VOPAGU-2260 file (C-alpha; in pm, 1 decimal, decimal comma):
REM VOPAGU-2260
SITE   aa  ch    i         X         Y         Z
SITE  MET   A    0   13138,4   14170,5    8906,1
SITE  GLN   A    1   13079,9   13897,3    9161,3
SITE  PRO   A    2   13234,4   13967,5    9506,4
SITE  LYS   A    3   13500,3   13722,5    9624,9
SITE  ALA   A    4   13511,4   13591,2    9981,3
SITE  LEU   A    5   13774,1   13388,2   10163,3
SITE  ILE   A    6   13670,7   13170,5   10457,7
SITE  ILE   A    7   13943,1   13062,7   10699,9
SITE  GLU   A    8   13771,5   12809,7   10927,6
SITE  ASP   A    9   13920,7   12483,9   11055,6
SITE  GLU   A   10   13589,8   12296,1   11085,0
SITE  GLN   A   11   13508,2   12162,1   10737,2
SITE  PHE   A   12   13135,9   12128,3   10809,3
SITE  ILE   A   13   13102,7   12493,0   10919,4
SITE  ARG   A   14   13319,4   12613,6   10630,5
SITE  ASP   A   15   13097,6   12426,8   10381,8
SITE  ILE   A   16   12773,3   12565,1   10528,6
SITE  TYR   A   17   12897,0   12926,6   10510,3
SITE  LYS   A   18   13036,6   12867,1   10162,3
SITE  ARG   A   19   12702,8   12733,2   10038,2
SITE  GLN   A   20   12501,9   13022,9   10190,7
SITE  LEU   A   21   12737,7   13287,3   10053,0
SITE  GLU   A   22   12735,7   13130,7    9706,4
SITE  LYS   A   23   12352,1   13130,2    9714,9
SITE  SER   A   24   12383,6   13505,2    9782,5
SITE  GLY   A   25   12592,5   13555,7    9467,5
SITE  ILE   A   26   12934,9   13564,9    9631,3
SITE  SER   A   27   13226,9   13359,3    9499,0
SITE  VAL   A   28   13390,4   13169,9    9788,6
SITE  VAL   A   29   13722,3   12997,9    9856,5
SITE  GLY   A   30   13783,6   12823,5   10188,1
SITE  PHE   A   31   14085,8   12704,7   10383,8
SITE  GLY   A   32   14117,2   12510,4   10709,0
SITE  ASN   A   33   14417,2   12695,4   10848,8
SITE  GLY   A   34   14561,1   13044,5   10863,5
SITE  LYS   A   35   14882,5   12973,2   10676,7
SITE  ASP   A   36   14702,5   12853,0   10361,4
SITE  GLY   A   37   14446,1   13132,4   10390,2
SITE  ILE   A   38   14711,2   13404,5   10411,1
SITE  GLU   A   39   14906,1   13243,3   10127,2
SITE  SER   A   40   14596,6   13255,0    9903,8
SITE  THR   A   41   14568,9   13634,0    9955,0
SITE  LYS   A   42   14900,2   13666,7    9770,7
SITE  HIS   A   43   14745,8   13517,9    9455,6
SITE  THR   A   44   14378,7   13616,6    9474,1
SITE  LYS   A   45   14214,3   13954,0    9538,4
SITE  TYR   A   46   13934,0   13906,5    9791,9
SITE  ASP   A   47   13665,8   14158,3    9881,4
SITE  ILE   A   48   13600,0   14008,0   10223,1
SITE  ILE   A   49   13747,7   13747,9   10457,8
SITE  LEU   A   50   13551,2   13547,7   10713,4
SITE  LEU   A   51   13802,5   13450,4   10977,2
SITE  ASP   A   52   13777,1   13209,5   11270,1
SITE  VAL   A   53   13971,3   13314,0   11580,7
SITE  MET   A   54   14065,1   12965,7   11702,9
SITE  LEU   A   55   14263,6   12793,1   11428,2
SITE  PRO   A   56   14511,0   12502,4   11446,0
SITE  ASP   A   57   14813,1   12709,4   11341,2
SITE  LEU   A   58   14772,2   13087,1   11368,0
SITE  ASN   A   59   14533,8   13278,4   11592,8
SITE  GLY   A   60   14271,1   13471,1   11393,1
SITE  LEU   A   61   14372,6   13798,7   11557,7
SITE  GLU   A   62   14732,8   13738,8   11446,2
SITE  ILE   A   63   14610,9   13675,3   11090,5
SITE  LEU   A   64   14402,6   13994,3   11103,4
SITE  LYS   A   65   14708,8   14188,0   11219,9
SITE  GLN   A   66   14919,3   14048,4   10932,7
SITE  LEU   A   67   14648,9   14128,9   10676,7
SITE  LYS   A   68   14609,4   14487,4   10796,1
SITE  GLN   A   69   14988,0   14547,9   10801,1
SITE  SER   A   70   15038,7   14438,8   10441,5
SITE  PRO   A   71   14982,4   14702,4   10167,5
SITE  GLU   A   72   14836,2   14430,7    9939,7
SITE  THR   A   73   14572,4   14310,7   10189,3
SITE  LYS   A   74   14510,2   14604,5   10426,2
SITE  ASP   A   75   14191,6   14712,2   10243,8
SITE  ILE   A   76   14023,8   14369,6   10245,9
SITE  LEU   A   77   13717,1   14367,7   10470,8
SITE  VAL   A   78   13751,4   14116,4   10756,1
SITE  ILE   A   79   13475,4   13963,5   10967,6
SITE  LEU   A   80   13564,7   13744,2   11262,1
SITE  LEU   A   81   13338,9   13441,3   11311,0
SITE  THR   A   82   13398,9   13265,9   11639,3
SITE  ASN   A   83   13245,5   13124,5   11951,7
SITE  LEU   A   84   13471,0   13343,7   12166,4
SITE  GLY   A   85   13264,0   13623,1   12313,8
SITE  GLN   A   86   13516,8   13777,5   12552,9
SITE  ASP   A   87   13503,4   14156,6   12547,0
SITE  GLU   A   88   13881,4   14196,3   12525,4
SITE  VAL   A   89   13901,3   13971,4   12217,0
SITE  ILE   A   90   13616,4   14161,8   12050,5
SITE  LYS   A   91   13774,4   14497,7   12136,1
SITE  GLU   A   92   14113,2   14386,8   12000,0
SITE  ALA   A   93   13951,8   14263,1   11676,2
SITE  PHE   A   94   13795,5   14604,3   11607,3
SITE  THR   A   95   14113,3   14785,3   11713,7
SITE  LEU   A   96   14305,8   14575,6   11458,1
SITE  GLY   A   97   14060,2   14670,2   11183,0
SITE  ALA   A   98   13783,4   14407,6   11171,1
SITE  GLN   A   99   13454,2   14521,9   11015,6
SITE  GLY   A  100   13247,1   14268,0   11208,0
SITE  TYR   A  101   13259,1   14017,0   11490,3
SITE  PHE   A  102   12994,2   13747,4   11500,9
SITE  ILE   A  103   12943,1   13470,3   11755,5
SITE  LYS   A  104   12871,3   13160,5   11541,5
SITE  ALA   A  105   12614,8   13021,2   11785,2
SITE  SER   A  106   12411,4   13343,9   11771,7
SITE  TYR   A  107   12366,7   13362,2   11392,6
SITE  THR   A  108   12236,4   13122,7   11130,4
SITE  PRO   A  109   12451,6   13079,3   10818,5
SITE  ASP   A  110   12178,0   13266,7   10629,3
SITE  GLN   A  111   12206,7   13562,5   10870,2
SITE  ILE   A  112   12586,6   13560,5   10828,9
SITE  ALA   A  113   12545,7   13567,5   10448,9
SITE  GLN   A  114   12310,4   13866,7   10485,0
SITE  GLU   A  115   12558,6   14047,6   10714,1
SITE  VAL   A  116   12837,3   13985,8   10461,2
SITE  LYS   A  117   12619,3   14132,6   10184,0
SITE  ASN   A  118   12539,3   14435,2   10403,3
SITE  ILE   A  119   12907,2   14497,0   10481,9
SITE  LEU   A  120   13005,3   14458,2   10115,0
SITE  ALA   A  121   12729,8   14702,5   10014,7
SITE  ARG   A  122   12878,0   14968,0   10244,5
SITE  LYS   A  123   13230,4   14928,9   10103,6
SITE  PRO   A  124   13332,2   15220,3    9880,4
SITE  GLN   A  125   13378,7   15098,0    9525,3
SITE  ALA   A  126   13726,3   15137,7    9377,6
SITE  ASN   A  127   13733,2   15299,1    9033,4
C-alpha cells in the first residue's frame, strides 16, 4: 500500500516542490498552507508521515506537533519538521515532543528530503 504524507507548509511553491518529489518516490501527498487545516485533515485521513513547517501563519509547528502527539488518533504518525529555524532549543524541543526528524530547508534539496522521508518510513514498524 502506498504511504500517505501530509505537508503543512505555508509557502505554496515549497509545498508543491516537496509534493512533487515525494510523489515521484511513490508517496501519496496532501498539502495545506496552515496548521488548522492540516490538523483538521488528520481527523479524516490516516497519514503515515507529516512534514511540518515550524513558522506558519496560524499555529506554531511545535504547537501542532504537541497536539498531534497528545491525541490517541494521531500520536503514532511520524512527524518531520522542515524549517529554516536552526536554533538548538527549537530542535531540542521538537525531538522532546516526539519528532522523528528536523531538517533545515536550506541545507537539503527536495530530492534529499524525499529520500529522508523514505528512510524514516522504512524504519517504522508495520502495523498488522
